[in-house]
N, C-alpha and C positions, 0 to 999 in steps of 0.2 A: 868597232871601232868609232870616234867620234871625231871631227876635225875641230879647228880653234874657234869656229862659228856655229859649232852644233849640228852640223851636217852629219847624218849617218854614214860610215864607209864600211864597206865588205869587201873582202878579200878572199875569193872562191879558187879553188885548183881542185880539180877532179881528175885522175887519171889512175890506170893501172898497169902501165907501163912504167918500169924503174927507171928508163933514162929520162922519162917526164920528169919525173920527180927530180933526178939531178938537176935538169934544166931550170925548173923554177927554185929549186935552192941557190943554183949559181944566180940567177937574177936576183934575188933577194939578197945575198950576201954582195952584189954590187952598189947596192945602195949606200951599205955601211959595212965595208969590209974589216974594219978593226974591232967592231962589238957587234955588230948585229943587234941592235936595240932600237931601230928606227921605227918597225911595225910594233906599236903600242897605243894604248887608248890615252890619250893626254889628259883625261881627267880622272885618272886610276893613279893615286899618289903611292902605292903600293908596289908599283912596278919596278 
């Protein structure tokens, strides 16, 4: 991902535990509970 001023952004998640994955998904949906679309590359018009 790249922010509005061109800085590279990385979202890295790593776990082998099922509960850890559930917690990560919960955290991501809290950012945008309606659509879940805030994690995207702003320079990619095809999203």
